[in-house]
C-alpha angles and dihedrals in degrees: 000000000000107000091204087072095067128113124193113195128184151078134330092296087065091043095055093040088056091050090053092043091054095047092072130054108259130186091232142029128242122182105231112192110178126162123200111242094008111168125200093254090056094057093085095069091049091052091048090051088053089053092049092050091052101249112176104172121173089218130029119192120197126198111172140124102068091102091054098052099088096044107034136057113253091242092058093048091048092048091051095047092046090053091051094047090051090049092051093047092049094048100039097044096166095047129095109229117212123195110211107208112246104264122237123256133206089218133030120199092349090302122121093176106138098226093047092048091049090052093049091046090052089053090049091053092049091051092047093049094047095045091045091054090046097050092045089059088072119077090229095043123109136173131214119198110189100199093163090076104072139152094241098065114078118232104036096100136064118237092269088067090227107072125057127257121237088269090051092050091050089052090052090048090050092048092052094046093045090049091054089064092052107038095089092060105023127054096191122042124186117191 
């Protein structure tokens, strides 16, 4: 697989990972398109823009939904993400589509209250599990669970407790690049 034909689409986590990725000389190119504050229902226009600009990536990674967790019911978020995954698969027929599990946060909606964070994390896990099962039902669907980025290990998060630190972004970069080597043979990758 030619890594230069990869597109990562999503929220500000993707945006800042792309900034860090592009700051260092790399042996390959990945198109990182992240948008601060991107919500699941806004993904459609970004996909359409990719279609209009002639994107034909071999692999499309999606990381979206984290910005919906505090304000939408899990069922609504799941419905929206499923619709967008189906749209991507139908319009990029020759691409592998990889769902990147929504990453954890130390704080949700500016709240670090333990019970609230546990509730939001539980919702995140439900969404990840459901979307993973859904995308794996498609022959071109894949799932990436980055378990190595967790809330228990110090140093993965920026001071806002939402975004990743430089170490966290490097781990995400490594997870995406390692997954590119495996997606042809493995549908589910855990890193």
